[in-house]
C-alpha positions in Angstrom: 87.9 121.6 105.9 88.9 118.7 103.6 89.2 115.3 105.4 91.9 113.0 104.2 91.2 109.3 105.0 94.0 107.7 103.0 97.3 108.6 101.4 99.3 106.8 98.7 103.1 107.0 98.6 105.0 107.0 95.3 108.5 105.6 94.8 108.9 106.8 91.3 107.8 109.4 88.8 104.4 109.2 87.2 103.0 111.4 84.4 100.4 113.6 86.1 98.3 113.4 82.9 97.6 109.8 83.7 94.1 109.1 85.0 93.3 107.1 88.2 92.9 103.9 86.3 96.4 104.2 84.6 97.9 105.2 88.0 96.4 102.1 89.7 97.5 99.9 86.9 101.1 101.1 87.4 100.8 100.4 91.1 99.7 96.8 90.4 102.5 96.4 87.8 105.2 97.6 90.2 104.0 96.3 93.5 101.7 93.4 92.6 98.9 94.9 94.8 97.6 98.1 96.3 97.1 98.8 100.0 96.2 102.3 101.2 98.0 103.9 104.2 95.3 104.7 106.9 95.7 108.1 108.5 93.1 107.8 111.2 
């Protein structure tokens, strides 16, 4: 079974061809910081 420790919520579209670095850069540009949502 796959264990999920964190989830990220999106508020807008993002090209799924973008890599994780591009996606994180977009989060910083829009939100100013990144904070994961803890599921445990």
